[in-house]
C-alpha atoms as one frame of an Amber mdcrd trajectory, in Angstrom:
protein
  91.521  82.518  99.632  93.821  85.198  98.847  95.922  85.969  95.601  99.730
  86.349  95.527 102.547  86.218  93.115 105.629  84.437  93.651 108.636  86.549
  93.565 112.006  84.212  92.817 115.056  86.336  93.554 117.858  85.175  90.921
 121.169  86.880  92.916 120.682  84.996  96.329 118.347  82.190  94.987 115.588
  82.827  97.500 111.533  83.108  96.791 109.328  85.358  98.378 105.392  84.981
  98.279 103.621  88.722  97.734  99.957  88.903  98.807  98.389  90.973  95.666
  94.476  90.371  96.979  92.946  90.224  99.942  90.036  87.489 100.334  86.429
  87.909 101.380  87.065  86.237 104.995  90.540  88.493 105.353  89.158  92.036
 104.766  86.691  91.717 106.670  88.859  90.042 109.729  90.803  92.793 111.784
  93.710  91.065 111.404  93.437  90.089 107.554  94.433  86.600 108.593  93.313
  84.024 105.737  92.717  80.300 106.605  92.000  79.153 103.196  94.788  77.750
 100.648  97.162  79.807  98.609  96.180  80.733  94.900  99.517  81.711  93.175
  98.132  84.266  90.559 101.732  84.401  89.137 105.255  83.660  89.086 108.098
  86.167  88.161 111.448  86.093  88.344 113.754  89.269  89.766 117.038  89.895
  88.331 118.680  93.292  89.319 118.530  92.769  93.193 118.115  90.233  95.826
 115.506  89.621  98.520 115.210  91.973 101.567 116.258  89.631 104.336 119.380
  89.630 102.385 119.633  93.062 101.611 118.671  93.970 105.711 120.961  91.092
 106.809 124.329  92.882 104.801 123.147  95.977 106.001 123.120  95.357 109.807
 126.302  93.615 109.515 127.660  96.169 107.443 126.650  98.864 110.172 127.890
  96.662 113.456 131.334  96.393 111.480 131.512 100.384 110.989 130.217 101.120
 114.639 132.384  99.149 116.532 135.834  99.660 115.028 138.564 100.959 117.197
 140.719 103.656 115.788
């Protein structure tokens, strides 16, 4: 089983898992696939920033609005 850490993003309220270490089977698999159980090694809170999905969605909305403004 691979080892993960769970990050709680306080500003947006989302949670993301992040792989810390591959297990033996995932290291030897060409696609790094692990079919075992998840092992959460540590959990922590991120108070300063939002998750990547929220940041990307905000940037795409801002970009699409600024790109198609009619003057």
